[in-house]
Structures are given as C-alpha cells and as structure tokens.
N, C-alpha and C positions, 0 to 999 in steps of 0.2 A: 281134178283129174290127176291121178297118181300113177306114175310110171313104175311098174314093178317087173320090168323085163330083166333078164339075167345081168345085163350091164349095171343095173342099179345095186346088185349084191356084191359090190366091191367097195373097198375103203381101207384107209390106214388106221383110223380111230374108231369108226363105226361104219356100217353099211350106208351107202348113200340112200338106199331104200328106207332105212330107219329114219333118217333126217327128213325125207319126203313125207313119210307117214306122220311124224310128229308135227311138222309144219301144217299139213293138211288138217290134222285134228284141231290145232289152234285156230285155224281160219274157219273151220266148220262151227266151232263153239262161238266165235265172234259173230258169225252170220246169224246164228240163232239168237244171240243177245240183241242183235239189231232188228230182229223180227223178220228176217229174210227166209225164204224157202231155200233149202240146200239139199244137195245130193252128191253122190260120188260116182266117178267112172274110174275103173282100174284097167290097165293094159299089162298083161303078163303073157307068159308062154301058154297059158290056158285060154287066151283070147281076151275079149273085151267084156267086162261085166259092169253093170250100172245099177244104182239104186234109184228109186223114184223120188222126185223132189217133194219135200214135205217141210212144214214149218216147225219151229221150236225144237225141243229135245227129240221129238220123234224123227225128224229129218236127220239130226246129228247122229243119233244112235244107230239108225239104219245104215247111214253112210259109213260110220266107224266099224260097224259089224262087217260090212262088205270089205272094207279095206283090210281089216284084221284077218278075215278068212282068206282073202286073196294073197296077203303077205305070207301066211303060213303055208299055203299051197305052193306059192312061187319059191319060197325058201327051200322047201322040201325037194323041189325039182332041181334046184341048184343052178350054177352058172354054166353048166355043160349044155343046156338046151339051146336050140336055135332061136333067134329073136327076129321078130317082124319089125320093119321100119316104122318109125314114129309117125310118118305122114299118113299111114293107113288108119291109125287111131284118130288122128285129127279129122280125116275124111269122114269117119264114122260119126264123130261128135258133130261135125258140121251138117251132116245129113239127118241128125237125130231130132231136128225140129226146134232147137234153141233159137228163138227169134230175138231175145234180148237177155239182159242179165250179165253177170260176171262169170268168167271162166278163169280159174286159176290152174295152171298147168305146172305140176311138180315133176321135173324130169332132169336127168343128166344131159339130155339132148343128144345122146349117142345114137348112131345108126338112124339118122334123121330121115333119110329117103330123099328121092329126087324132087318130090312135089311139096316138100316142107314149106317153102316160101309161099306158094300159092295157098296151101291149107291154112297157114297162119294168117294170111290176109283175109281169107274167107271167115275164119273164126273171129277176127277182130271186127269184121263188118257186122257180126251178129250182136255185138255188145262189147263190154270191156273185157280185154284179154290181158292177163298177167302171166308171164312166164317166169317161173322161179327155177333158175338153173342150179341144180344140186351138184356141187363139186367137192373134191377131196383136196386137202392141202398138198398131197403129192402130185397133183395135176399141174400145179403152178411152181413147185420147187423141186429141183433135182435132188435125188438121194445122195448123201455123202458116200464116199467109198466104204465098202464093208461087205459083210455076208448077211443075206436076208432070207429068213425062212418064209415059206408060204405053203398054202395047200392048194392042190390042183387035182380035181377028180378024186377027192377023198384020200389023196396021198400027200404026205409031207415031203417037201422038196426045199432046196435052197439055191440061191444064185449069189455069185460074188461080183461086186462091182468095183472096178478100179478107176483111177482118174482117167485113164485112156478110154474105158468103155463109156464113161459119162459124156465124152465129147462126141461120140458117134451117134 
C-alpha cells in the first residue's frame, strides 16, 4: 500500500513518495521470488486505486504499473491539492476482503485521521501489518541558520532562518 497524497511529495534530498515507491517495488519483487501473490493499493488525490492479487511477475508488473501511473498523476497534480486522511484508506483496505496475508503500508503517516488507531488494529487482525514510516532527514534535524530557496505553487521563493527563528 503506497501513500501518494500531496504530503508525500516533499523532501530535502528526494520526494518521500520516491522512497515509498522504490521500497514497495523491492518488496513486490521479493514477494514474487517467494512465490506469493501480490498486489498494490495507492492512495492519492485521485482516490484509491488497486491492482488484483496475482502470482509471480504478472502480479509485480501489474502492481508496479499501477504505482507508476498513480505516481505520475499525483505528481502532476502537485502539493496544492487537498488530501484525505489516512484512516479512510485503511478503512477501505480493511473492508476490501483481505482475510489474511501481509500488508505493507508505505506512508509518511501525515494527516492520519481520528480513526487511525482503530483502523490499524483492524488491519493487524487480518494478518501481518508492517508500517514503513517514510521520513526526511529534515524532520528530525533542525536547519542551520541561512537562506533557503523553495518552490510553492510553481513559484520560486526563499525564507531566511536565524538562530532566534530556530528556537520558536
């Protein structure tokens, strides 16, 4: 399950969405090597899209095709779109009929929603749940003082951080 909501298209070295997609691809290929059926579910501003569970290369390629198409569409939409809470996606996955198996959730866990704890417990009850929290180094380390360029709504901007602004 790959989170491609606007929050995932942030990062200081690469988009968190890129990391989520790469890790999902590695896990899909490993599942195929193990002889497991695999599929993908993607949550983006375009809604929830899923591939059908299949074995071997067929399942991997279908899942990767879905992830790639959704990534391209979500990236084109940009970070300006409104995002739905993560718990809505988990509620969908929990109601989709998965009665066993592994669920790997690749997400930054942003905008989790009020029912996230309940939905995670339900998902874990259906089989193994692994949550891979995709973070960026800037989330755990403060920026040093300086001037930082960034892009917002397709406009180049800059912000200056001083020692005083880092403390607030």
